[in-house]
N, C-alpha and C positions, 0 to 999 in steps of 0.2 A: 738166286733173283728173287726180287720181290714184285708182289704183284701190285699189294699195295703200300701208295708209295708212302714217304714219311711226309712229306708235303705237299699232303691232301691239304684240305679244310675241314676242320675237324676231325671226325672218325675215333677211332680208340684213344680210349684216357692213358698216356702213358705207365709206364710201372712205376715209374719215377717221378714226383715232383720237386724242381729245386729250389732251393733256400728258402723249404717251410721252414718258418719255426713255431715252439711250442705247438698250441689248441690242444692238448694233448684230454683235456676232460671234454672242449667241444667235438673231436674224435668220437671219443667214447660215446657222446649224444648221439651224434650222428649214426653214427654206426648201427647201435639197438635200436633206432627209432626206425631205420629201416631194414630190421628184423623182422621187426614188428611191423610195421607202415609199409604201406606198396607203395605209397605217394610221400613223399617229406620234400619239405621248399622249404630251405635257409632263405632266412628274410635277413635286413639290416642293410644301413647306410650304404650309400654311394662310397665304396674305398676300404670297407671293413673286411675285406678278403674273404665274401661269401664264393667266390672260383676256388680261389687256390684252396679253401678246404674243403669243398663239394671234389676236388680235384685228389685230393690226398685220401681223401674221406673214400671214392668211387675206388681208387688205386689198391687202399688195403682190403676192399672187399674183394678183388679178382677171382681170388680160390673159392667164393660163394654164387658165382656167376660163369660157369662153365662157357656158354657165346659171347661173353664179352662183357667188356663193361664200356659205351658209347660216347663222344661229347656231341652236342647236338650245338653248337654254337649260334646264339640268337641277336647278336647284337649290330650284326650286319643288317636283318634285316632294319627296310625303312620306319622313322617313328611318325611319318606321313602313310595318307592312302590305310585303304582298309584291309585286313589281311583276317583271312579266316583259318578252323583248322585244316583244311585241305591243303592252302597254301604254306603252311605250316609243316603236313607230313610230306609234302613234295621235299623242304628241306631236310627231313629225317629220313625219307629214301637216299638221298645224298649223303649224308653223314653214314649213313648202315653201307653205302657201296651196293644201294641194291638199283641196278640197271635197268628196271624192270620193260617187258617186253610189249606191254599191252598197253590197252586205254581203260582200263578201271582204274576208278576215284586211285586215288593217293592213298589217301586211307583205308580204302579195302587193301592195298597192295602191302602196306607196312605189318597192319594189324594180322593177317592172314601169315608172312612172314612172321612174324615173332609167337605166334597160339603154341607153338612146340617149342618153345626157345625159354630157357632160363637165363636172364639178362637184365642187364642196370644201366637205364638210361636215360644220359646227367643231362638235360634242358638247360644251360646259361641264360644269363640276361634277358628271364620274361615278365619283366618289367612293365616295357610296354605293350606287352600282349597275351597281359594277363584270362584274356576271357579265351581266343582261341587255343592257346596253352592248357587252360582247364579244361578244355571240351578235347580236345586231342590227347590230352594225359586221360579222361572218364576212358573215350571209346578202346584204346590200346588196350590200359587195364583191364578191362571188361573183356576182351576179345584172347588176350593173352597173358591166362594164370601165373606164368613164371616172370610176368615182368613186374620192376621193380623200378622207382622214375625220383631219379634229383633232382631238384629245379631249384636256382638263385633268381630270385627276385628282389628288387625293393620291398614288396607288396606281396602279400599273400595270393593266391591265382583266385581262389575260391574254387577249388577242385572238392568234388567228393570226396570224404574220410581224407583229406590231406590234413597231415601232421605238420606244425609248422614249427620251427627251431627259427628264436631268434641269435643270428650270430653276432656277440659283444664285439667291440675294442679286447685290443690285447693290453692284459692290465698292466701294469703300472706300479715300483713300488712305493710305498706312502713316503711321506716328509723325512728325513731325517734319517732313512733308514739303509744302512748298509747293504749295498747289491751282491749278493755270496754267488753268483752265477749259477743257481742248482736250483733257484723253484720259481714253478710257472709264474708270480707273480711279479717277475723281471723279463717278461717274452719282450714288450716294449724296447725297451731297455738292448736285450739282446737280437733283434733285429735292425736296430739303430746302430750299432755296433758291426752286424754281419752288412750293412751295406755302406759304410766308410768305410769298411776293411781296404777297399781301392784305394781309397784317397787321402785314406788318416791310419795309415798301419799298425801305430803304435798309440791308439786312442783308447784300446781295449786295455791295457795292460797300465795307463794314465790314470792311476785309482785318483787324483785330485780332480779328475775331470768326472766324474762320475758322477756328485752331485749333477754337475750342469746340464749333462745328458739326461739324466731324469724328468730333472723340472723341464726342459724340453720334449721329452716324449709326452711329459702329464701335460703340458698347453696344447697338446696336439691329440689330446684324451685316448692316447693309444688308438689311436686310426691308422692303421697300416700303409696306407697310401701316403695320408701326410708325411709319414715317418721314413719315408722311402727318399721324397720330394726333398725334403728337409734334410737326411741324410747328405744325399748330391748333391748339398750348396757346399760340404765342405771341401770342393774342389779348392772354390775361390774365396771362399771366407772362413775367417779361425772361428772357432769353435764357442767360442764367447762374443763375439759379434754377430753370428750365427742367430744365438741366444737374444742377443739385443735385439734385432730385427725381426722376429718373429714377436718379439713383444711388443715393439709396438705395433706392429698389426694387426695382432688381435688388445690392445688399445684403442685401434680406431673400431673395431666391430663394434666396444664395448660402450665407447663413445656416442654412436650412432647405429644403433642394434640392426635398423634398417637398409644401412651400405650394403649388406649384402644377400639382400633379401629376407623372406622367410620360409620357415621351416624348423623341424631338428637343430637342434643347438650345434652338434656331431657333423650333421651334412653341410654347416656353415663353417665350420670348423673347417672341415678339408676341402670347399670351396674359399674361404680365406686360404689357404695355403698353397692352395692350387691358383688363386688367386695372383698372391707373392710371386709364386714360381713366375705365372707372367709375366711379374715386373720385370722380377730381374733377368729377365730373357731379352736376350739386343731385341731392338725393333725388325729387324728381318727373320729372328727365330720367330718371331709372335706373332710373323704374318704367314712365313711356315706352315706354323704349328696351326691355325686357322684355315687353311687351303687344303691342308691335308686330310681335315676331317673330310671331306669327300668319299674318303676314297672306304671299299668294303671292303674286309676281310685281310688283309694286308696291299704291300705295294714292295718296288724293286725302287732303284733311282733313275734310271730314269724313265719311268711313269712320274714319281716325283718332280722331276727338272719339266716334263712335258706341260706337267699338268699346274704347276704351282709357281712358275717362272713368270716373273710381269712386271712389270712397274720400278719400282725399287730393288726386285728380288731377281738376279740375272741369275740364267742358267747354270754358267759356272761356282755358283756362290751356293747354290741346294747339298754339293758333298759332305761341304765344311758346315752346314747348318746341320744336315742330319745327326752329324757325328756330336754336335754342342745339345741337340735335344737328348738324341741317348743315353750321354754324359748328364745331364741332368733327368734321368727317370722318366721322360716325358714319352719315349720312346724306346721299343725294342728291336733290336737286332736280334734276325733268325739268318742262320747258316746253316745252308744242310749238304749234305758231305755229300751225299750223292750224286747230284747234280750240281754243287757249287757255286747255289743260285742265293744270295743276299737279300733278304728281302724286310721289312721292317713292318710293325705291327705300334698299333694306338690302345693304351688301355679304354675300357669304355668312359669312364666318365673323366678321362682328360680330353678324350674324341668330344665328346659332349659341353665340355667347356671351349674349344678351339669349335667346335658348328656353332655356338653362342654369338662369340665373337667375330667370326664370319657372318653372318647376319648382321651383329651392329656397324661393321663395317661397311656392309650394303654390295657384298661378292659371291653370297651366297649360288643365287641362280649364274650369274656367269663361273665359278670354278665349276659349279655344277656339270656344265654345256658342258664345259671344257673337260672334262672326267670322260664327259660321253663321246668327246672329240678323239678323245686320245683311243681310247680303246673301240672305236670306229675305224681306226688308222690303221691299229694293230689288228682288228680281224680281217680289214681290207688285204692287210701285207699277208697274214697267215692263212688266208682265200688265196691269196696267189704265187704260193712259195711250200701247202701242202703238200705237192706231187714235187718231192725231192729232197736233198738231202738233209734239210733243217725240219724234214716232217715230225721226229722224235721230240725234237725240243718243242714244236707248238701244240702237240697234243698235247705237251707238259703245263702248260703257258694256259690250255684252256683251260685244266683242269686247277691249277694254282687261283686260276683271276675268274676261276664261272664265276666268282660274288661282284664281283667288278663290272663282267657284261651282262649279270643279272642287276645291275644296278642301272645302267646305260641304257639297257634294256627298258626298263622300268620308268625312268626320266623323260625315256623319246615317247611312251605312252602316257604318262600324268599330264604331258608336257605338249599334248597333238604335234609328235613332230613325224608324219608318217613316213616319210619319206627316208629319212633315216633309221627308223623303225623296220622295215622293210628293207633296206638294207643292212645295216647289222645283223639283222636274223638270216638274213640269206647269205652272207658271207659267213655264216659263223652255222654251213650247213656243215661242217666234218666232226662239226662240238656235238652237234648233236647226233649223227650218225654214227662216229666213229670211234666217240670218248664218252659215248655212253650216258649223253644227257637228252633223248629225244621228246624224254617228256618234259624238259624247258623249255625245250625247243618247238615241242606244241603248242605249251602256255601263253608264250607269246606272240610265235608265228600265228595261230589261231586269232588273237585278236586283234592285232596289226594287219590282216587279210582280210579281216573283216569289217572293219573300219576304213579303210583307202582299200579302195576300188579301179581306183583310176588305173591303164594301163602304160607302164614302162619297163623298162630295163632294171631298178630298184621292184616293182612288185613282180616281173617276169622270175628272178633269181628265188624270191621268196617263195612265190609258189612251187620251185624244183625244192630249196630246201626242205619247205615244208611237206611237203610228197616222198623224199628220204627219211625223214624224222618217221613219217606214219609205216613206211617199206621197215622200219626197224623195228618198232610196233607189232607186227603182223598187219596190220590193219591195209587190208586189201580192198577194201572201199573208199576206205579216201584216198589211197595211194592212186588206185584208176582215174577219181574222179577229177585229181589233182594232176596227173597225167595226161589227161584228155585238155584243159584246160592250157598245160604249158605247151601241148602239142599246137594249141591252134596259134598260141607266139610264136613258136620254133619255125613254123610253116610262113607267116605272114614275114617274120624275118626274113626268111631264107638264107637260116643258118647254119652250117653242117654242123658245128659245137652244137648249138643250140636243140638240134633233131639229134644229135647224137645221145644226150643228156633225155629227150625225150624217150628215147628208143629204151631206159634206164628203167624209167618210171612202169611204162609198159610193157618190158619183156618178164622184169622180177613179178609184177602183177601178176601177167598169166603163172608164173613158176609158180605163184600162193597157191594159185587156185588150179594146179595140178593138171598144167598146157604149156609143157617141153615144149613140143614139136611149135604149136604160134609162139612162144618163147626166141626159139632158134628164126623162128624167118623172122623175126621184129629185129634183133639182132644184124641177122644178115642184111638188112635190108639198108646198114649207116656204114658207113670207112672208120670203122672206129681205130681198127690198124696200121690205115695212112693218114691220118687228120693229125695234127700235135698242135694245135691252137692250143694258145691259153688259156680260154674261155671255159671252162667246165671241164678241164683237165681230168680231174677226180673222177667225172662220173665217166668219160673213155675209157681209164682202167677198170672201172665196176662194168661196164657193158661188157670188155673182155674177160675178166673171170668170170661172168655170170654163164656168157655164152660158154664157155668152159663147163659148167657145174650143168646147164641143157643137156650137155653132152653126154655125161655121166649118165643124167634124167634117161636120158634114152638107147642107155645102154653102148654108147660109140667110144671107148674107155681108148682108144689110139687117137681116135681126132682130139678128146679129150685133154689128153697128156702133151699133144703136138701145138695146143691153144695153151696149155700153162707153160709150157717149155719159151715158145715165143712172149706169154708177158714174163714169164721173168725177167727175158733177157731186156725187155723193155725197159722194167722198172730197173734193172742193174742202171741199164745205162742213164736212167734220173736221178737215180739213188733214193727208189722210193721204198720205201717197208711194210706200207698198211697193204696193198696189194699184190705185194709180193708173197707175202706170208697169205694169203688165198691163195698164188699161184701155188705156193707148196701144198697149200691143202687138198687143192684139185687135183694133182697131179696124185698125191697120196690116194684120192677115191680112184683114181685112174690105175692105178699097182696095183691097186686089190683088184677092180675088178678086172683086170688081165692075169692076174691068179699069183702076182708076187708080194705076198706079205713084205719078203725082208726091206723093198726098194719103199713099199707104199709107208712102213713104219721110219724109215730117216724122213722120207719126205712129212711125216707128220709130226715129227718132233720140229723139223725147220719150221715150220707152219703155226705150234705151238710157241716154242722161242721168240717168234716175230709179232702173235700176237698178243702173248702175257709185257714182252715188250711194250708195248702202245698203250700196255691196259685196256687191250680189247674182250670186254668178258664174251660179249657173243662169237667173235673167232676164237677165245681160248676154250670154250664150252666147247665148241664141234670139233676143234684139233682134239679136244680129247679124248671124244669119245671116238674120233676116226682112231685113235690110237689103242684105246682099245679094242676093238674092232679087229687090226690085223695082231695087234695081242693075243686073243682069242684066235685067230685064225693057226695062232703060231703051236698052240695047245696048252698055253701059260694062263689058265683059269683063274686062281689066283689074284694074280696081278692084274689081270682082265680085270675082274671085279673091283677090282681095288682103284684100278683106276674110271669105272661107272660111278662109282661113291665121288670121288674130284670131282669127277664133268656135273653131277648130281649137285654137289655145291653149289658149283656155277651156275650151274641154270636157274636152281633155288632161286636165286637174286634178280635172272631176269622176269621169273613169272608166265614166262611159255616157253615149256623145255622143249628143244630142236625147233621149235620157232612156229611150231602148230605145221610143218612139212611132214606129208606123211611119209615122204623117203628116210626122213633125217629118225622119223620113230619108229620105223621098219626095220632101218641096221642096228638101230641100239636095242628094241625087242630081237631083236636076233643075234647082237654080240652077249644078252643074258642069258638067254638058252642055252649058248655056246658053251659060254663061262659054265651055267649049273652043269648039264652036261659033263665036263669033264671033269671037274671035282665037288658037283656034292652038293648040296643046295647048304648045308651045313656048314663049309667050309667055307662056299661062296657070300652067303650072308656076314659071316664074322670080317673078309677080307673087305666086303664093300661097303659095311660100316666103318672100317679102318679106315677106308677113305671120306667117307662122309662125316668124319669126326675131325678128321686131320686140317690144320688150319689152313689157305687154299696155296702161302706161301711153300708151305714145306709139299703140301700134297703135290704142284707142279714141281718142285727139285726133285720130288722122288717120277713122279712123271717122266722127267726130262734125262733121269740115268736111263743107261741102256743096261743095265743088270734086270 
């Protein structure tokens, strides 16, 4: 079982970067620099290969950083608007999978988590965020002595004690010099031949063609992206024609130096190559390229069709045009084996060119709005289908498209479209509450609710969504305040579904304040077991589950088991998994309270499996704590200690162990005490450290084994 999906945005740097050519000297320099300095920035023109070099450097240093090497992709952050270190810290939190459940500043959370770690953080594409990146890096390096930061940018960040390494183009053999195939001076040619292997497989063995290849690479100044784009043209151009076309393009540039703007010659050479690729695209390919630039963090084919079709570009033509852009190396296609999903991504430099062209066409605003409308439509569908058999797929979608949802919300706030901001933020309640993005939800909803106060359905749903996000952060005060406002709306509307949703906010706030009897009365005042309205359907199951927990808190274990059984049956009827796992958890608590540890363990493992499937950090941590407690009850102290270590590793990402709830804290403390008494302090500490040091995927696999 994988707790952290391979298709999450950013995250841990992969062990291998495919298609990497040469750069031996640069790899050595970068590795040495990171061992000597704590902040290293790789600079260079767009397309020179900074990201690939950084990824390969980071992968090669994995053994030096026991807490991992982590990638934070900053290219999706809009180049317009003001971004501070706190906003960037939130993106770092998401890349590190820190689903922190508190209201502390994100910088403080990240700094605290990194404080005792030996970890390499790779900040990629910082050029449009140099000042906030420098501020963030400085704060984190001060707080975490074991941290190293590797950044990529077209210019230095200006951070304190920053070591700057300029990434040069790939070397090209000198004129008339034969290619031996072994020297580093031939890296540019090797890259061209590697990229051309699919379209011109005999080229590498054609010695007569080597001079032409070398000439092309030299004309392209050894810029890797320019070389890849040129090699892709061999699909429809013979090698000699490719050279002739490139020569003609650069002759124009030489005759009119202002034709492609100002700046460093190599940057002009790259833009010339991209511009040439643009000219060689069919008109509809160019239009699709431009419109695709509005996506952040990737997209799939249906999204491309929904956002980009229109005018001369028919939706039915988009799949074929996407294939054409992939073949020309202007798009990257990524297939995820675990989910069967196929997504596309655009290199930052190519995306910039597309965005510029979109602006020249006068379509930037309308396409951004279509992007917003598409993701608003997706959010509405996800909200409507969350309680049902497609829940796991929607959870996955919320995660992989988080950057696009965030971009859509930013568009609403920037363009003063309050109705859409409130509706989108409200529809994504499940992402804020169940998928680990409570901070992002609060960030956007707090702004939207403060700016647009006119009553209406969109505001009502946004108030409730912000309330449940506050609950997941343990912010009882905010949850109570928003609950009062939402209850007024519910009573005015006389809506049973809304009254049930209001009962959840009121009751969970009381539970957080250690008032289970009052919470139970609130839950019992609504008909959550009979109401099958599609509106606020998730709230109904949340009330059901929380009512069971109130029974447990009051020592009413048989009643808790009955509630859990009824909820389990309802979830099975609906094909729902998230609340079903909470039903398993509550049943496990009840079985333990009734003195049946074996059955408690069965339910605890079922809860853990369900929560891990949905990547619910909070649910996974609480289920693992329960499994540790019932394991200690059965006299297996070492295994219980290891489980507590695994749970603590997850709680460390949440910021508030046991959600700050006294009942859960007391249970965890009792489990530790019992395990220590069974095996002794030394054995307990050793097993606990094993759990704490084991990766979460492996720790959960161990927890789910019955041995």
